[in-house]
MARGU-794472 format. One line per 10 residues: their letters; for each residue x, y, z of C-alpha. Coordinates in Angstrom, 1 decimal, decimal comma. Layout:
A) X Y Z; ...
REM end
This chain:
MNHAHLHGAG) -4,0 3,8 11,9; -2,5 3,1 15,3; 0,8 1,3 15,4; 0,6 -1,9 17,5; 3,4 -3,8 19,0; 3,8 -6,9 21,1; 6,8 -7,3 23,4; 8,4 -10,1 25,4; 8,6 -13,8 25,0; 6,3 -15,7 22,7
CCGAPTSPSG) 4,5 -19,0 23,2; 6,1 -21,4 25,6; 8,9 -18,8 26,3; 10,2 -18,9 22,7; 12,3 -15,8 22,0; 10,7 -12,9 20,1; 12,0 -9,9 18,1; 12,1 -6,4 19,7; 8,6 -5,9 18,2; 7,3 -9,2 19,5
FGAFEGCASG) 7,6 -11,4 16,3; 8,5 -15,0 16,3; 10,6 -16,8 13,7; 10,6 -15,4 10,2; 9,2 -18,6 8,7; 6,0 -18,1 10,8; 5,7 -14,4 10,0; 6,6 -14,2 6,3; 3,0 -14,9 5,0; 1,6 -12,0 6,9
LRWLLEPAPD) 4,1 -9,4 5,7; 2,7 -6,5 3,6; 3,6 -3,0 2,4; 1,1 -0,5 3,8; 0,9 3,0 2,1; 0,9 5,8 4,7; 1,5 9,5 4,9; 5,2 10,2 5,1; 6,1 10,0 8,8; 8,5 12,0 10,9
ADTPGVRVHL) 12,1 10,9 10,2; 12,6 9,5 13,7; 9,6 7,2 13,6; 10,9 3,6 13,8; 10,1 1,3 10,8; 11,2 -0,2 7,5; 10,0 2,1 4,8; 10,3 2,9 1,0; 9,3 6,4 -0,2; 6,7 6,4 -3,0
SERVVASLVH) 6,7 10,3 -3,0; 7,5 13,2 -0,7; 4,1 12,6 0,9; 3,6 8,8 0,8; 5,7 5,9 2,1; 5,3 2,2 2,0; 5,8 0,8 5,5; 6,6 -2,8 6,2; 4,0 -4,3 8,4; 2,7 -7,7 9,6
ADPAERRVDW) -1,0 -8,4 9,6; -2,9 -11,4 11,0; -5,2 -13,2 8,4; -8,3 -11,3 9,5; -6,4 -7,9 9,5; -7,6 -7,3 13,1; -4,0 -6,6 14,2; -1,3 -4,8 12,2; 2,2 -4,5 13,6; 5,0 -2,3 12,1
VEDADLTFWG) 8,3 -4,0 11,4; 11,6 -2,4 12,4; 15,2 -2,9 11,4; 15,8 -4,6 14,7; 13,2 -7,2 13,8; 15,1 -8,0 10,6; 18,3 -8,4 12,6; 16,5 -10,8 14,9; 15,2 -12,8 11,9; 18,7 -12,8 10,3
VTRDSVATAA) 17,2 -11,8 6,9; 17,9 -9,0 4,4; 15,6 -6,2 3,3; 15,3 -7,9 0,0; 14,0 -11,0 1,6; 11,3 -9,2 3,6; 10,4 -7,0 0,6; 9,8 -10,1 -1,5; 7,6 -11,6 1,2; 5,6 -8,4 1,5
ALGLDALLDE) 5,2 -8,1 -2,3; 3,9 -11,7 -2,5; 1,4 -10,9 0,3; 0,1 -7,9 -1,7; -0,3 -10,1 -4,8; -2,4 -12,5 -2,8; -4,7 -9,6 -1,6; -4,9 -8,2 -5,1; -6,3 -11,5 -6,4; -9,2 -11,1 -4,0
LTWRVRPVTQ) -10,2 -7,6 -5,1; -12,8 -6,6 -7,7; -12,1 -4,1 -10,4; -15,3 -2,0 -10,7; -15,8 0,1 -13,8; -16,2 3,8 -13,1; -18,0 5,9 -15,7; -15,9 8,8 -16,9; -16,3 11,3 -19,7; -12,8 10,7 -21,0
GRAFQLEGRT) -10,8 7,4 -21,0; -11,6 4,4 -18,8; -11,4 4,0 -15,1; -11,7 1,3 -12,4; -12,0 1,4 -8,6; -10,6 -1,5 -6,6; -13,1 -3,0 -4,1; -12,8 -5,7 -1,5; -12,6 -6,5 2,2; -9,1 -5,4 3,1
LFRASTLCAP) -7,5 -2,3 4,6; -4,7 -2,7 2,1; -6,6 -1,7 -1,0; -4,5 1,4 -1,8; -1,4 -0,6 -0,9; -2,0 -3,0 -3,8; -0,6 -0,3 -6,1; 2,7 -1,8 -4,9; 1,8 -5,4 -5,7; 4,0 -6,8 -8,4
AFAGQAFERL) 1,0 -8,2 -10,2; -0,9 -4,8 -10,2; 0,5 -3,4 -13,4; -0,2 -6,5 -15,4; -3,8 -6,7 -14,2; -4,3 -3,0 -14,9; -2,7 -3,2 -18,3; -5,2 -5,9 -19,3; -8,0 -3,5 -18,6; -6,6 -0,1 -19,4
GPALFAVAPT) -3,6 -0,5 -21,6; 0,0 0,9 -21,1; -1,0 4,4 -20,0; -1,8 4,0 -16,3; -2,6 6,6 -13,6; -3,9 6,3 -10,0; -5,1 8,4 -7,1; -5,4 7,0 -3,6; -6,8 9,7 -1,2; -7,2 7,2 1,6
PELVVVFDDL) -5,6 3,9 2,5; -8,8 2,0 1,5; -9,6 3,9 -1,7; -7,7 3,7 -5,0; -8,9 4,6 -8,5; -6,9 3,8 -11,6; -7,5 5,3 -15,1; -5,8 5,6 -18,5; -6,4 9,3 -19,3; -5,8 12,3 -17,1
GALGTLGPEL) -9,0 13,7 -18,6; -10,9 11,2 -16,4; -10,1 13,4 -13,4; -12,8 15,8 -14,8; -15,3 13,2 -13,6; -13,4 11,6 -10,8; -11,7 14,6 -9,2; -14,7 16,1 -7,3; -15,6 12,7 -5,8; -12,0 12,0 -4,8
LRAWARAHER) -11,7 15,4 -3,1; -14,9 14,8 -1,2; -13,6 11,4 0,0; -10,4 13,1 1,1; -12,4 15,8 3,0; -14,5 13,3 5,0; -11,8 10,6 5,6; -10,7 9,8 9,1; -7,4 8,6 7,7; -6,0 10,4 4,7
LSLEVLAHAP) -3,2 9,3 2,3; -2,6 11,6 -0,6; -4,2 13,6 -3,4; -1,2 13,1 -5,6; -1,8 11,9 -9,1; 0,5 9,0 -9,9; 1,7 7,6 -13,2; 3,0 4,1 -13,6; 6,8 4,1 -14,1; 8,6 0,8 -13,8
DAPLGWRVVG) 12,0 2,5 -13,0; 10,6 4,6 -10,1; 10,5 3,5 -6,5; 7,6 1,1 -6,1; 6,7 1,6 -9,7; 5,0 5,0 -9,6; 6,0 8,7 -10,0; 4,0 11,8 -9,2; 2,7 13,8 -12,2; 0,4 16,2 -10,4
SLEAA) -2,0 16,8 -7,5; -5,8 17,3 -7,2; -5,0 20,1 -4,8; -3,4 22,0 -7,6; -6,2 21,3 -10,1
REM end
């Protein structure tokens, strides 16, 4: 996904942040975490590492998701807010998106599995939504695993044996994807960054 930025003064000459954002109050509802491949260290942005290969980048999206802008530390300085404040706003934004998604049952030979579907480019990112674990536990129980080969594809399941069915399809999705995320197998871990830790990879299977 291409990074987009606006620069200069906003409406009626109102001051804007270095990336072109107006006041925090007007931007907070559009903040999200977007899962991306781990970028080069010198790429500007506010990020949290999910793994060595995946980061959650702080972004702002318009309601129709036609424009996504990456948020930088200089924007937080302009807003006069802490990272905790923007992280909370981004988490609430993902919770709102999660409520609009459908959990579609996926047939597997071992365990149970679901694929999240809906009209948003943040489908995989909803793994970081605070409400995600609770909704998944209701369907799958406390053992929770996930694979997100692309930003718009995420499958969750309760038994690693489900990869016997899901693995080939996920590898095909990875191979044909224009934008790739990771073939890492994640396990829910409340004490880990963003609530997930890596327990394997489809590449090594």
